[in-house]
C-alpha positions as CSV (number, residue, x, y, z in Angstrom):
1,F,41.6,-44.8,36.3
2,G,40.6,-41.5,34.9
3,S,43.5,-41.0,32.5
4,R,42.5,-44.2,30.7
5,F,39.4,-42.5,29.4
6,S,40.6,-38.9,29.1
7,S,41.2,-37.8,25.5
8,S,40.4,-34.1,25.8
9,P,42.3,-31.1,27.2
10,P,41.4,-30.0,30.8
11,S,38.3,-28.0,31.1
12,R,38.5,-24.4,31.9
13,G,38.0,-23.4,35.5
14,L,39.5,-26.6,37.0
15,P,42.7,-26.3,38.9
16,Q,45.8,-27.7,37.2
17,P,48.3,-29.9,38.9
18,R,51.8,-28.5,39.6
19,A,54.7,-30.2,37.9
20,R,55.9,-31.6,41.2
21,G,52.4,-32.9,42.1
22,G,53.2,-36.5,41.3
23,R,51.5,-39.1,39.2
24,A,48.6,-39.6,41.6
25,M,47.6,-35.9,41.4
26,Q,47.9,-36.0,37.6
27,V,45.5,-39.0,37.5
28,A,43.1,-37.2,39.8
29,F,43.1,-34.0,37.6
30,S,42.8,-36.1,34.5
31,L,39.6,-37.6,35.9
32,A,38.4,-34.2,37.1
33,A,38.8,-32.7,33.6
34,T,37.3,-35.6,31.7
35,P,34.1,-34.5,29.9
36,H,31.1,-36.6,30.6
37,T,31.0,-37.8,27.0
38,A,34.4,-39.4,27.5
39,A,33.6,-41.1,30.7
40,P,33.3,-44.9,31.0
41,K,30.2,-46.1,29.2
42,H,28.8,-48.0,32.2
43,L,28.6,-44.7,34.2
44,S,25.6,-42.5,34.1
45,D,26.1,-38.7,33.5
46,T,25.3,-38.1,37.1
47,S,28.0,-40.6,38.3
48,S,30.5,-39.1,36.0
49,L,29.9,-35.6,37.3
50,R,30.2,-36.9,40.9
51,L,33.6,-38.3,40.1
52,R,34.9,-35.1,38.4
53,G,33.5,-33.0,41.2
54,V,35.3,-34.9,43.9
55,A,38.6,-34.9,42.0
56,G,38.4,-31.2,41.2
57,A,37.4,-30.1,44.7
58,V,40.1,-32.1,46.5
59,G,42.6,-31.0,43.9
60,A,41.7,-27.4,44.4
61,A,42.2,-27.8,48.1
62,A,45.6,-29.2,47.6
63,E,46.8,-26.3,45.4
64,P,47.8,-23.9,48.2
65,T,49.9,-26.6,49.9
66,P,52.1,-28.1,47.2
67,A,54.2,-30.0,49.8
68,W,51.1,-32.1,50.5
69,S,49.8,-32.3,47.0
70,P,51.0,-35.8,46.2
71,L,49.4,-37.2,49.3
72,I,46.1,-35.4,48.7
73,G,46.3,-36.2,45.1
74,G,46.6,-39.9,45.9
75,C,43.6,-39.7,48.2
76,C,41.7,-37.7,45.6
77,A,42.3,-40.3,42.9
78,A,41.5,-43.1,45.4
79,A,38.2,-41.4,46.4
80,A,37.3,-41.1,42.7
81,A,38.0,-44.8,42.1
82,L,35.8,-45.7,45.1
83,L,33.0,-43.6,43.8
84,A,33.4,-45.3,40.5
85,A,33.0,-48.6,42.2
86,S,29.8,-47.5,43.8
87,A,28.5,-46.2,40.5
88,V,29.3,-49.5,38.8
89,V,27.4,-51.5,41.4
90,A,24.4,-49.1,41.4
91,H,24.1,-48.9,37.6
92,P,20.7,-50.4,36.6
93,R,22.0,-51.9,33.3
94,A,25.0,-53.7,34.9
95,S,24.8,-57.4,35.4
96,P,25.7,-58.7,38.9
97,V,28.8,-60.4,37.6
98,A,30.0,-57.3,35.7
99,A,29.2,-55.0,38.6
100,R,31.2,-57.1,41.0
101,R,34.2,-57.3,38.5
102,G,34.1,-53.6,37.8
103,A,33.8,-52.7,41.5
104,R,36.8,-54.9,42.4
105,R,38.9,-53.2,39.7
106,C,38.0,-49.7,40.9
107,I,38.7,-50.6,44.6
108,A,42.1,-52.0,43.5
109,S,42.8,-48.7,41.7
110,A,41.9,-46.8,44.9
111,V,44.3,-48.7,47.0
112,T,47.1,-48.4,44.5
113,L,46.6,-44.7,43.9
114,A,46.4,-43.9,47.6
115,A,49.6,-45.8,48.4
116,R,51.3,-44.1,45.4
117,G,50.3,-40.7,46.6
118,G,51.5,-41.4,50.2
119,A,54.8,-42.7,48.9
120,E,55.4,-39.6,46.7
121,A,54.5,-37.4,49.7
122,G,57.5,-38.8,51.5
123,A,59.9,-38.3,48.7
124,G,62.4,-35.4,48.9
125,D,62.1,-34.7,52.6
126,V,65.3,-36.5,53.6
127,G,68.8,-35.4,53.1
128,A,71.9,-37.6,53.7
129,V,75.2,-36.6,55.4
130,L,78.0,-39.1,54.6
131,L,80.9,-38.8,56.9
132,S,84.2,-39.5,55.1
133,G,86.7,-37.3,57.0
134,G,88.2,-39.8,59.4
135,V,91.8,-40.9,59.5
136,G,91.4,-44.6,60.6
137,K,94.5,-45.1,62.6
138,R,93.6,-48.7,63.6
139,M,93.8,-49.7,60.0
140,G,97.5,-49.0,59.8
141,A,97.2,-47.8,56.2
142,K,99.0,-44.9,54.5
143,I,95.6,-43.5,53.4
144,P,92.4,-43.0,55.4
145,K,90.5,-46.3,55.6
146,Q,87.4,-45.1,53.8
147,Y,89.5,-44.8,50.6
148,I,90.9,-48.3,50.7
149,K,89.4,-50.3,47.9
150,L,87.0,-53.3,48.3
151,L,87.0,-55.3,45.1
152,G,88.3,-52.4,43.2
153,L,86.0,-49.7,44.6
154,E,86.7,-47.4,47.5
155,I,84.9,-48.2,50.8
156,A,83.3,-44.7,50.8
157,L,82.0,-45.2,47.3
158,H,80.3,-48.4,48.2
159,A,78.4,-46.5,50.9
160,L,77.6,-43.6,48.5
161,E,76.2,-46.0,46.0
162,A,73.7,-47.4,48.5
163,F,72.4,-43.8,49.1
164,L,72.3,-43.0,45.4
165,E,69.9,-45.9,45.0
166,C,67.5,-44.3,47.5
167,D,65.2,-41.3,47.1
168,F,67.2,-38.5,48.7
169,K,66.8,-34.9,47.8
170,E,70.3,-33.9,48.9
171,I,73.5,-35.7,49.8
172,V,76.2,-33.9,51.6
173,I,79.6,-35.5,51.6
174,V,81.9,-34.5,54.5
175,C,85.5,-35.0,53.5
176,A,88.9,-33.4,53.3
177,E,89.5,-31.2,50.2
178,E,92.2,-33.5,48.8
179,W,89.8,-36.5,48.7
180,R,86.8,-34.7,47.1
181,S,87.9,-35.8,43.6
182,V,87.3,-39.5,44.5
183,F,83.6,-38.7,44.8
184,E,83.4,-36.2,41.9
185,D,85.1,-38.6,39.5
186,Y,82.9,-41.5,40.5
187,I,79.7,-39.5,40.1
188,A,80.9,-38.1,36.7
189,K,81.5,-41.6,35.4
190,R,78.2,-42.9,36.9
191,G,76.2,-40.3,35.0
192,S,73.3,-38.1,36.2
193,V,72.1,-38.6,39.7
194,K,68.8,-37.6,41.3
195,P,70.0,-35.9,44.5
196,V,71.8,-32.6,44.7
197,I,75.4,-33.5,45.7
198,K,77.2,-31.0,48.1
199,Y,80.5,-31.1,49.8
200,T,81.8,-29.7,53.1
201,G,84.8,-30.1,55.3
202,G,85.0,-32.1,58.5
203,G,85.5,-30.9,62.1
204,A,87.7,-31.7,65.0
205,E,85.1,-34.2,66.4
206,R,82.4,-36.3,64.8
207,Q,79.6,-34.0,66.0
208,D,81.4,-31.0,64.4
209,S,81.4,-32.9,61.1
210,V,77.7,-33.7,61.4
211,S,77.0,-30.1,62.3
212,N,78.8,-28.9,59.2
213,G,76.8,-31.3,57.1
214,L,73.5,-30.4,58.7
215,A,74.2,-26.7,57.9
216,E,74.1,-27.6,54.2
217,L,70.7,-29.4,54.2
218,T,67.3,-27.9,53.4
219,T,65.3,-31.0,54.1
220,E,63.1,-32.0,57.0
221,F,65.1,-35.0,58.0
222,I,68.8,-35.8,58.1
223,A,70.3,-39.3,57.6
224,V,73.8,-39.5,59.0
225,H,76.0,-42.3,57.8
226,D,79.6,-43.3,58.4
227,C,81.3,-44.1,55.1
228,A,83.3,-46.8,56.9
229,R,80.1,-48.9,56.7
230,P,80.1,-49.8,53.0
231,L,77.7,-52.7,53.2
232,V,74.5,-50.9,54.3
233,T,71.6,-51.8,52.0
234,K,68.8,-49.8,50.3
235,A,66.3,-51.8,52.3
236,E,67.9,-50.9,55.6
237,I,68.1,-47.2,54.7
238,E,64.4,-47.1,53.7
239,K,63.4,-49.0,56.8
240,V,65.0,-46.6,59.3
241,I,63.7,-43.6,57.5
242,V,60.1,-44.9,57.9
243,D,60.7,-45.2,61.7
244,A,62.3,-41.7,61.9
245,R,59.2,-40.2,60.3
246,K,57.0,-41.9,62.9
247,Y,59.2,-41.2,66.0
248,G,61.3,-38.2,65.1
249,A,64.6,-40.1,65.4
250,A,65.7,-43.6,64.6
251,L,68.9,-45.6,64.1
252,L,69.8,-48.9,62.6
253,G,71.1,-51.4,65.1
254,V,71.4,-55.1,65.9
255,K,70.9,-57.1,69.0
256,T,74.3,-57.8,70.7
257,K,75.4,-61.4,70.4
258,A,78.2,-61.4,72.9
259,T,78.0,-60.8,76.6
260,I,79.1,-57.2,77.5
261,K,81.2,-56.3,80.5
262,K,81.2,-52.9,82.0
263,A,84.8,-52.1,83.1
264,M,86.5,-50.1,85.8
265,T,90.1,-49.4,86.5
266,S,91.8,-50.9,89.5
267,E,94.1,-49.0,91.8
268,S,97.0,-50.5,89.9
269,G,95.6,-49.3,86.6
270,E,94.3,-52.7,85.4
271,P,90.9,-53.1,83.7
272,M,88.5,-54.9,86.0
273,V,84.8,-56.0,85.7
274,S,82.4,-53.5,87.2
275,S,79.1,-55.1,86.2
276,T,77.5,-57.3,83.5
277,P,74.5,-55.6,81.8
278,D,71.5,-57.8,80.7
279,R,72.5,-58.9,77.2
280,S,68.8,-59.0,76.2
281,L,68.7,-55.2,76.5
282,M,71.9,-54.5,74.6
283,W,72.0,-53.3,71.0
284,E,75.0,-52.4,68.8
285,A,74.4,-49.0,67.2
286,H,74.9,-48.7,63.4
287,T,74.3,-46.0,60.9
288,P,72.5,-44.4,59.2
289,Q,70.9,-42.5,62.1
290,V,67.9,-40.5,60.9
291,I,66.6,-37.5,62.8
292,R,64.3,-34.6,62.2
293,C,66.6,-31.7,61.4
294,E,64.9,-29.3,63.9
295,L,65.3,-31.9,66.6
296,L,69.0,-32.4,65.9
297,R,69.6,-28.7,65.9
298,R,68.1,-28.5,69.4
299,G,70.3,-31.4,70.4
300,F,73.4,-29.6,69.2
301,Q,72.4,-26.4,71.1
302,N,71.8,-28.4,74.3
303,A,75.1,-30.2,73.9
304,N,77.0,-26.9,73.4
305,E,75.4,-25.3,76.4
306,K,76.1,-28.2,78.7
307,K,79.5,-29.2,77.1
308,L,78.3,-32.7,76.3
309,A,80.5,-35.1,74.3
310,V,78.8,-37.7,72.2
311,T,80.0,-40.5,69.9
312,D,76.8,-40.9,67.8
313,D,74.1,-38.6,66.6
314,V,71.0,-39.9,68.4
315,S,72.7,-39.4,71.7
316,L,72.0,-35.7,71.2
317,V,68.3,-36.5,71.0
318,E,68.5,-38.8,74.0
319,F,70.0,-35.9,76.1
320,L,66.8,-33.9,75.2
321,G,64.7,-36.6,76.7
322,E,63.1,-37.3,73.3
323,P,62.3,-40.9,72.1
324,V,64.7,-42.7,69.7
325,K,63.5,-45.8,67.8
326,L,65.8,-48.8,67.4
327,T,65.4,-50.1,63.9
328,E,66.7,-53.6,63.5
329,G,69.2,-53.8,60.7
330,E,71.6,-56.5,59.4
331,Y,74.8,-57.8,61.0
332,T,76.5,-57.4,57.7
333,N,76.3,-53.6,58.1
334,M,79.8,-53.7,59.7
335,K,82.2,-50.9,60.2
336,V,85.5,-51.6,58.4
337,T,88.1,-50.8,61.0
338,T,90.9,-53.3,60.8
339,P,92.7,-55.2,58.0
340,E,90.7,-58.4,58.9
341,D,87.5,-56.5,58.3
342,I,88.5,-56.0,54.6
343,A,88.5,-59.7,53.9
344,V,85.1,-60.1,55.6
345,A,83.6,-57.2,53.7
346,E,84.8,-58.5,50.4
347,T,83.3,-61.9,51.1
348,I,80.0,-60.3,51.8
349,L,80.1,-58.2,48.6
350,K,80.9,-61.4,46.5
351,S,78.0,-63.2,48.1
352,R,75.7,-60.3,46.9
353,G,77.0,-60.7,43.4
354,F,79.4,-57.7,43.3
355,V,82.0,-58.2,40.6
356,E,85.5,-56.9,41.2
357,I,86.3,-53.8,39.3
358,S,89.6,-54.0,37.4
359,A,92.0,-51.1,37.5
C-alpha cells in the first residue's frame, strides 16, 4: 500500500528494515517514511501522519528481534492499511461509493500483508535430514535401493527434488562417502539452490544416522525423510511442517486399509494370531517426520539413558510423553522396498507428468 505512493528516500530518524526483514516489513517502512506530501490525495495530513506513526513505531519495536521482524512487519503493514481504510471512510470529501471502494481495497491489503508477514516468519526455521545410507537387502540389487533409477533418475534424487521445492534453510544428506557424488553432480547440474546443502555419514542404526544429521542443523525444527520414499509431494511436506509448529512434533501417515494382526510365536516356533487391533485406530507411519530440534535432542538423551530402540523418529518423542500429531498424507508416498514397488512408483510418476530422463 505505502510503497505505491512512496517516491522519496526514508526520512531521518526512522528505523530502517534489515535486509532479511521480508517484503511486508519493507512495505511498512516505506509507508512510515512517506512524506505527507506524497501520501494518497484522499487522506488528510493528520491521517497520513497516523499511518506513518504506527508503521514507524511497530517497526522500531521489531528491530531488536530480527527473527520476528517479518511477522511484526506484516502486522505493521496490515495495521497501516486498516488505518487507511478508516481514514478513507471518515474523509469529509469522499463520496459514500468511493469511501466503501477505498476501504475494501485497504482491508484487502491488510489481510494480504498480514498473511505474507506470517508466512515469511516461518521461513528458514526448518532443516531437513534426508536418510540415504541404507543397504536395501530386500531389493536384491547390486547397489543400495535408493540409487536405483526411476524413469532415469535415482530414487534418492526424486526425494531430494521434493525438498528443494520447499522453503528449507538447510538440507543434510546422510549417505556413504562413495555415493555423495550422486547428489553433488545432480545439484551442480540443477544450478543454484536456496538451502545450504550439507553431508554426513550414516550410523549403525537409523537413530544413529538421524542423530548425525541433527548435529549438523542450526534450525528450530528438523524434518527427517527416508530417501526410499521418492514420491512425497511439496504439499505433504508443507502440511506436516504446519502441524509440527503447532504441536511440537508431527508425522505424515495414512489410515490403514488392511486388517492388522498382532502375532505371537507358538511353542513350535510358528507365527500365531495374538490379537486383532481396531483397524479404525491404525495408521501407517510415513516420512517426513518433523520435530522441534530441542525436543528430539531430549528424546535421544532419554533413549540413550534407558537403552531404548526405535524404528522411527517420533517414537523418541512418544517415550517422553509428549504429543505427536498424525498428519494425513497420500497413499502414493510409498516406500520403495521390492522390485514390484519400482513398477508402481514409475506408474505414479508418469501419472504426474514426469518425463523419463534419457541416459
